[in-house]
N, C-alpha and C positions, 0 to 999 in steps of 0.2 A: 710073490708079487713085486717086493722091493728089488729082488735080484733081476726080475725081468725088466723093470723100469731102467735100472742101471745099464743093462745090456743094450737096451734100446737107445739110450742117450749116448753110450759109447759108440754105437753104430752110427748115429747121426753125426757126431764129432768126426769120426773117421772119414765119413762121406764128405763133410764140408772141407776138412783139411785136404782130403785127396783131391777134391775139385780145384782148390786154390793151388795145390802143388802142380796139377795138370796144366792149369791156366798159366802159371808162371813158366813152366816148361815150354809152352807154346809161344811165349813172347820172344820177340827178337832182342838180343842184348846189344845195346848200343852205349859206347862211352864217348862223352864229349868233355872238353876242357873249356873252362871259362876263366876270365881274370877276376881275382878277388877286387873289392872295392869298386864294383861296377853295377850298372842297372841289370846285367845279366844274372846276377845272383838273385834278383827278385823274381824274374820270369821263370828261370829254370827251376830253382828249388821250390818256390811257391807253386808253380804249375805241376811239378812232379808229386808234390804232397797232395795236390788236388786230384791227381790220377789222370791227367791229361795225356801223357805219353802211353800210359797203360791202356787207356781206352782206345788208342790207335795201334796197339799191339806191340808196344816197345817197352822193355825194361831198361830204363835209362839210368846209367851211372854218370854222375857229375863230378868232375875233378876241378876244384877251384884252386887256382895258383896265383903267385905274383905274376906281374905282367910278362916279365921275361920267360918265365916257364910257360905261360899260355902261348906266347909268340912262337916258341920252339916246338910246340906239341903237334901241329899239323905236319910241318915238313919232316918231323921225325916219325910220323905215323903212330904217335902215341894216342891220337885220335884220328879217325878217318873222315869225320864230318863234324861240323860245328859252325857257330857264328864267328868268323875270323876276319881279320883286318883286310878290308876290301881292296883298296888300291895297292896294298902291299902283295895281296894275292895275285892281282893282275900283273904286277912286276915279276913275280915268280913264275907265272904262266908264260910270260914272254921269254923266261930263261929256260923253259922246257918242262916245268912241272906239269903233270897231267891232272890239273884241277878243273872243277866246273863250279859255276855259281848256280845254286839250285833254289834259293829262296831269299826272302827279305831278311831284315835284321835291324841292327842299331843304325839309326840315321845319324847324320853328323849334327847331334844336338849340342855339342860343345860350342861355346862362343868365346870371342876375344874379350877379355875384361881389362879394365884399367881402374885405378883408385877413383872414387867418386870425386875427390878433390883435384884430380889432375886436369890439365887444360886440353887433353886429347879428346877430340869429338868424333873423328873418323879414322879409318885405317890409314888414310893419306898422311895424317899427322905424325904416324909412327916411322916415316922414312928417316933412317939414320938414328933411330932410338932403339932401346933395348926391348926386343920382342922375344918372349920366352915360351918354351914348350918342353914337354917331358920327353918327347920322342920324335925323331924326323922320319921314322919308318912306319909309325902307326898309320892306319887307314884314314883316321879322322884328320890327322895333321896333313897328310898328303893332299886329301880332298880340299881342305881349307886353303893350303898353300895355292892350289890351282884356282879356287874361286877368287882368292884376293888378286892373283895375277890378272884373271879375267876381268874383275870389276875395277881394279885400281891401278893396274900396270906395275904393281910392286911385288917383287920376289923376296919374301921375308928371310930367306936364306942368304940373299946377296945385298938387298937394299936396307937391311936393319942390322943393328949389332945383335945378332942372334945369340940367345943364351939357352942351353939345354941343361936341365937339371932334373932330379927326381921329382915326381909329382907333388909329394907333400912339401918339398922344399920351395917349389914355385910359389905357392900361396904365401909362404913366409917372406919370399923375396919381394913379392909385390906389395905385401902389407907393409914392409919396411921402406919400400920405394927404391930397392936395388935394382928393379927392372921397371920398365914403363908399362908393359902389358903382359898378359898371361893367357895361354891356350893350354887347358889342362884335361885330364881324364874325366869321364863322365860323373863320377861321384863328387869330385872336387869342383866341377862346373856347378853341380847342384849346391854344394856347400857355399860357393861364392854367390850364386844368384839368391840364396836365402839371406843374404846380408846387403840389402840395397842401400843401407846407410853408409856402407864402407865401399862398395864396389858398384860398377856399372858396366853393361856390355856396350861395346862400340861396333861389334860385328857379329852376326849370326849367319853362318854359311847357309843353313837351311832356308832362312828368310830370303837371302839373296837369290838363291836358285828357284825358290817358289815364285818369287816376283818375276824372274826372268822366263821360267818355263812352266810353272804351275805345279811342280813336283819337288819333293824333298830330295836330299842327297842320301842314297842308301849305301854309300861306300865306306862308312865307319867300320861296319862289320856285318856283311850279309852272310847267308849260309853258304859255306864252301865245303866241298867234299872231294876226295880222290875219285877220279872217274871209275877206277876199278872197283871201288866200293859200291858206286850207284849200279854198275853193270852187273855186279855179282847178284844183286837182289833189288830190282827197280821198285818192287812193292814196298820194301823196307824204307827205302830212300824217300818214296812218296809219303809214307806214313810219318817219317821224321819231319818232313817239311810241313805237313798238315798240323801235327801236334805243335811244332814250335811256333807257327803262326798263331794257332789258338792260345798258346801261352802268352803271346804279346797282347792279344785282345783281353785275355782273362785278367791280366794285371792292371789293366785300365780301370777296373771297377774298384771304387773306394774301399769297399769291405774287404776285398782280396788283398789290396795293397796294405791296409792296415794290419791285417793278420800276418802277412809276410814280413813286413817290417818289424813287428813284435818278435817274430821268431829268428829272422836272418838279418836284422838291421845292422849288427855289428860287422858281419861278414861283407855286407854291401856298403859299409861305412856311412850308413844313415844315422847321424849322431844325435839328432834332436827333432822336435816336432816341426821346426821351421823348415828343415830340409825335407822331411816327409811331405810337408805341404807343397813344396815345389814340385816334388815327384808327382803328387796327386794332381796338381794343375797341369803339368806338362803331359802326363799320361792321358788326361781328359781331353787335351787339345791335339792328341795324336802326334805329339812333337817328337817323341823318343823312338818309337819302334815303327818299322814299315812291315805290316802284317799281310803283305800280298806279293806274289811274283808271278805275273802273267805276261803275255806278249807285249802289251802296252806299257807296263811297268819296266820291263826289261829294255824296251827301246828307248825309253826316256832316260834310263841309267846309262845306257851306252852313249847317249849324247853327251852326258857328263864326262865319260871317259874320253870321247873324242876331243872335247874341249881341253881336258887335262893333258892329252898327248900334244895338242897344238901349242899349249903353253909350256911344254918341255918337262912336265912333271912326270909323265909316263913315256916310255920309249915308243910303244906302239899300242894299238888297240886290237886285241884278238878278235876273231869272228864271234859275233854274238850268237849265232845259230850253233856253233860248235862248243862255245864255252858257257853260254847262258841257257841252261836247260830248264824247260818248263815241265814240271812234274805233276802238278795238281790239275 
């Protein structure tokens, strides 16, 4: 009897593991690259642990790199799809890269900060002053530069004493008063916003564009893919878009964010509860991620590109029907 029970149990285990192996074999394997110290650590790792991509038929590999490694990954085809720098992607498309925009992503949630004690009230006050950022090629910077030109007639690369430095150094420079303002990566934007006794925001690109058009700016990092990857398997591409959008919505729930910060907070550069609380507030306000990509959303985002081209930030605007694919 004992031997019979053991054989039966062994058979059940083989059946269960065999089913799991078969399921894993049926999943599409997709690799994506994300920048460390960013909001993407939260939705990608947390959402993968929650089984979101597997539910949509994808076995997701996440490669979290320093920003320069992330920026190089899509052009080098180290990933074929991911949430990538938006306006920078458009610039590469204009140069001949056969890329397509297939989904929402990180909005331009970064803001321009000054010291709380400084005399600066608006962007106009920064003409001729030291305006700092970590990158001139990042999607968020290019979008913000265009919004500032559109709203204030100031080109921060020409009309300020522009300072470029590594992201962590920027916050130190602002703290010491070595620069007059700072525009930084998402995690350090959160860190700065979590200290209202020391810093204050004088310009939020998303707020500016929402007031003007009713929509946020999605060009910090939308979903970008090589067209060949989409054409190779449209069902896989559609599943990736659905899963990623679902992960944006999933991380908005406080309990999901809390669990993810506990496990991946160090990789996302969430260093204390004050920073976690800013994320919690901004996620609940839908300030950080754009979790949709339909015709209306695409048309509104293309309006921003047309404005950016008009202001000289982009060379030209590619066809939205050719480049802005609606897969869902």
